[in-house]
C-alpha positions as CSV (number, residue, x, y, z in Angstrom):
1,M,-60.3,-70.1,26.0
2,A,-63.4,-69.7,24.0
3,S,-63.0,-69.3,20.2
4,L,-64.2,-66.2,18.4
5,V,-67.6,-66.7,16.8
6,R,-67.3,-65.6,13.2
7,Y,-70.7,-66.2,11.6
8,P,-73.4,-66.6,14.1
9,T,-77.0,-66.4,12.7
10,L,-78.3,-65.1,16.0
11,I,-76.8,-62.9,18.6
12,G,-78.9,-64.2,21.4
13,S,-80.3,-62.5,24.5
14,V,-79.2,-62.2,28.0
15,R,-81.5,-62.8,31.0
16,P,-80.8,-60.8,34.1
17,S,-80.3,-64.0,36.1
18,N,-77.5,-65.0,33.7
19,I,-75.5,-61.8,34.0
20,P,-72.3,-62.6,35.9
21,R,-70.7,-60.2,38.4
22,L,-68.0,-58.2,36.6
23,P,-64.7,-58.5,38.5
24,V,-63.2,-55.0,38.1
25,G,-59.8,-55.8,39.5
26,R,-59.4,-58.8,37.2
27,V,-60.7,-56.8,34.2
28,L,-58.1,-54.1,34.8
29,R,-55.3,-56.6,35.2
30,K,-56.3,-58.4,32.0
31,G,-56.5,-55.0,30.3
32,L,-53.0,-54.2,31.3
33,A,-51.7,-57.6,30.3
34,G,-53.4,-57.1,26.9
35,F,-51.8,-53.7,26.6
36,R,-48.4,-55.2,27.2
37,A,-49.1,-58.1,24.8
38,G,-50.3,-55.8,22.1
39,G,-47.0,-54.1,21.7
40,G,-46.3,-51.8,18.7
41,A,-49.3,-52.9,16.7
42,L,-51.7,-51.8,19.4
43,M,-49.9,-48.5,20.0
44,I,-49.9,-47.7,16.3
45,R,-53.6,-48.3,16.0
46,A,-54.2,-46.2,19.1
47,A,-52.0,-43.4,17.7
48,V,-54.1,-43.4,14.5
49,L,-57.3,-43.2,16.5
50,M,-55.9,-40.5,18.8
51,G,-54.7,-38.6,15.8
52,V,-58.3,-37.9,14.8
53,P,-59.1,-35.5,17.6
54,A,-55.6,-34.2,17.6
55,G,-55.8,-33.4,13.9
56,L,-59.3,-31.9,14.4
57,L,-57.8,-29.5,17.0
58,V,-55.1,-28.4,14.6
59,V,-57.5,-27.6,11.8
60,Q,-60.0,-26.1,14.3
61,S,-57.4,-23.5,15.4
62,V,-57.5,-21.9,11.9
63,T,-61.1,-22.3,10.8
64,G,-64.5,-20.8,11.5
65,Y,-67.6,-22.2,13.3
66,W,-69.4,-23.8,10.3
67,T,-66.2,-25.3,9.0
68,D,-65.6,-26.7,12.5
69,L,-69.1,-28.2,12.5
70,A,-68.4,-30.0,9.2
71,L,-65.1,-31.2,10.4
72,W,-66.6,-32.6,13.6
73,I,-69.1,-34.6,11.5
74,L,-66.3,-35.8,9.3
75,A,-64.2,-36.7,12.3
76,L,-67.0,-39.0,13.7
77,V,-66.8,-41.0,10.5
78,V,-63.0,-41.1,10.4
79,A,-62.9,-42.1,14.1
80,G,-65.2,-45.1,13.3
81,Y,-62.7,-46.3,10.6
82,A,-59.8,-45.7,13.0
83,A,-61.5,-47.5,15.9
84,W,-62.1,-50.7,13.8
85,P,-58.5,-52.0,13.8
86,I,-57.8,-51.2,17.4
87,S,-61.1,-52.9,18.5
88,R,-60.0,-56.0,16.6
89,T,-56.5,-55.9,18.1
90,S,-57.7,-55.3,21.6
91,L,-60.1,-58.2,21.5
92,A,-57.3,-60.4,20.1
93,V,-54.7,-59.6,22.8
94,V,-57.1,-60.3,25.7
95,S,-58.2,-63.6,23.9
96,P,-55.0,-65.6,23.4
97,G,-55.6,-68.7,21.3
98,S,-58.7,-67.4,19.7
99,R,-59.2,-67.1,15.9
100,T,-58.9,-63.4,14.9
101,G,-58.2,-63.6,11.2
102,P,-60.5,-61.3,9.2
103,P,-63.2,-63.0,7.1
104,Q,-63.7,-61.9,3.5
105,E,-66.9,-60.1,4.5
106,D,-65.0,-57.8,6.7
107,W,-65.9,-54.8,4.6
108,W,-69.6,-54.8,5.3
109,V,-69.1,-55.5,9.0
110,R,-66.6,-52.6,9.1
111,D,-68.9,-50.2,7.4
112,G,-71.7,-51.0,9.9
113,F,-69.2,-50.6,12.7
114,V,-68.3,-47.1,11.4
115,R,-71.9,-46.0,11.3
116,C,-72.6,-47.4,14.8
117,S,-69.4,-45.8,16.1
118,A,-70.3,-42.4,14.7
119,V,-73.7,-42.5,16.6
120,F,-71.9,-43.7,19.7
121,F,-69.2,-41.1,19.7
122,L,-71.7,-38.3,19.0
123,T,-74.0,-39.4,21.7
124,V,-71.2,-39.7,24.3
125,A,-69.8,-36.3,23.2
126,V,-73.1,-34.4,23.4
127,G,-74.1,-36.0,26.7
128,T,-70.7,-35.2,28.2
129,V,-70.4,-31.6,26.9
130,F,-73.9,-30.6,28.0
131,F,-74.8,-32.8,30.9
132,I,-71.7,-35.0,31.8
133,V,-73.7,-37.7,33.6
134,P,-75.8,-38.8,30.6
135,G,-72.6,-39.1,28.6
136,I,-71.0,-41.3,31.2
137,M,-74.2,-43.4,31.3
138,V,-74.2,-43.9,27.6
139,L,-70.5,-44.9,27.7
140,M,-71.2,-47.5,30.4
141,I,-74.3,-49.0,28.7
142,Y,-73.0,-49.2,25.1
143,S,-69.2,-49.5,25.6
144,L,-69.2,-53.2,24.5
145,Y,-70.8,-52.6,21.1
146,A,-67.5,-52.7,19.2
147,F,-66.5,-56.2,20.3
148,L,-70.0,-57.5,19.5
149,I,-69.6,-56.3,15.9
150,V,-66.0,-57.5,15.6
151,E,-66.6,-60.9,17.1
152,R,-70.3,-61.8,16.4
153,R,-70.9,-59.7,13.3
154,A,-73.8,-57.9,14.9
155,S,-75.5,-55.1,13.1
156,G,-75.1,-51.6,14.6
157,F,-78.4,-51.3,16.5
158,Q,-78.3,-55.0,17.4
159,A,-74.8,-54.5,19.0
160,L,-76.0,-51.5,21.0
161,A,-79.0,-53.4,22.3
162,R,-76.9,-56.4,23.1
163,S,-74.3,-54.2,24.9
164,A,-77.1,-52.8,27.0
165,E,-78.2,-56.3,28.0
166,M,-74.7,-57.4,28.8
167,T,-73.9,-54.4,31.0
168,S,-77.2,-54.6,32.9
169,G,-76.5,-55.2,36.6
170,N,-72.8,-54.4,36.1
171,R,-72.9,-50.7,35.3
172,I,-71.6,-49.5,38.6
173,R,-68.7,-51.9,38.3
174,L,-68.1,-50.9,34.7
175,L,-68.1,-47.3,35.9
176,G,-65.0,-48.3,37.9
177,V,-63.3,-49.5,34.7
178,V,-64.4,-46.4,32.8
179,F,-63.2,-44.1,35.6
180,V,-59.7,-45.7,35.6
181,C,-59.6,-45.3,31.8
182,A,-60.7,-41.6,32.1
183,V,-57.9,-40.9,34.6
184,L,-55.4,-42.1,32.0
185,F,-56.3,-39.1,29.8
186,V,-55.7,-36.5,32.5
187,P,-51.9,-36.0,31.8
188,G,-52.6,-35.4,28.1
189,L,-55.5,-33.0,28.8
190,A,-53.4,-31.2,31.5
191,A,-50.5,-30.8,29.1
192,L,-52.9,-29.4,26.5
193,Y,-54.4,-26.7,28.8
194,W,-51.2,-26.0,30.6
195,I,-49.4,-25.2,27.4
196,A,-52.4,-23.2,26.3
197,T,-52.1,-20.9,29.4
198,L,-48.5,-20.2,28.4
199,Y,-49.7,-18.9,25.0
200,G,-52.6,-16.8,26.3
201,G,-55.3,-19.3,25.9
202,E,-54.3,-20.6,22.5
203,Q,-53.9,-24.4,22.5
204,G,-51.0,-24.3,20.0
205,L,-49.4,-27.1,18.1
206,A,-47.1,-28.1,21.1
207,G,-50.1,-28.7,23.3
208,I,-51.9,-30.8,20.7
209,I,-48.8,-32.9,20.1
210,A,-48.5,-33.5,23.8
211,L,-52.2,-34.6,24.0
212,W,-51.6,-36.9,21.1
213,I,-48.5,-38.5,22.5
214,L,-49.8,-38.9,26.1
215,G,-53.3,-39.9,25.0
216,T,-52.1,-42.7,22.7
217,P,-51.3,-45.2,25.5
218,A,-54.5,-44.1,27.3
219,V,-56.5,-45.0,24.3
220,A,-54.8,-48.4,23.9
221,L,-55.2,-49.3,27.6
222,S,-58.8,-48.2,27.6
223,F,-59.7,-50.4,24.6
224,T,-57.9,-53.5,26.1
225,S,-59.7,-52.9,29.4
226,L,-63.1,-52.7,27.8
227,A,-62.2,-55.8,25.7
228,A,-61.3,-57.6,28.9
229,A,-64.7,-56.7,30.4
230,Y,-66.4,-58.0,27.3
231,R,-64.5,-61.2,27.5
232,E,-65.3,-61.7,31.1
233,L,-69.0,-61.3,30.5
234,T,-69.0,-63.6,27.4
235,Q,-67.0,-66.4,29.0
236,A,-69.2,-66.7,32.2
């Protein structure tokens, strides 16, 4: 098993001829194995991240438009901080035997991660809400950025560009991984809107709690699956 690279001076480039074929089935199996290996630590980190949109929905139900807009902006930043530990944990559980201890410089890497995550989450959200397909494309192209920052200490834009290179030629296969991950969120979303129909269209606290509870394992498994895809492409 390859060791995690802590302090590389160069991220390097990927030539199309060097891009391996992503084995979707093996990625999903490794993602599930990582999910099982992660245990409580992984689920706690996933619950914290899933708590960001859940908390936003709770506050949104009692506030106005401009307050909602400010909360969404704040939520993007908070989500970046919440995604940092689960990204580290996901990469660790699919990379047994690798060095995963945080270096002393973790604070500046994390802050760059937060800024990059805010841009990523915003782009995916806008693309999905208004056009759907562009949101999915952004998700496929840049979905490996988190692990490049965690493992290789890449800067935000550098990680996004590297992710685009790594996923080149594998985006249809990665779509399969993303689709499976998306399906995992269906029970939570269905519970949210089903409970809303019982209360005349109001989402209500019960529906938001159901989304949070059912969405937490979906978040955890999604992160381990994407980490497994990243590891497959970096080990080839």
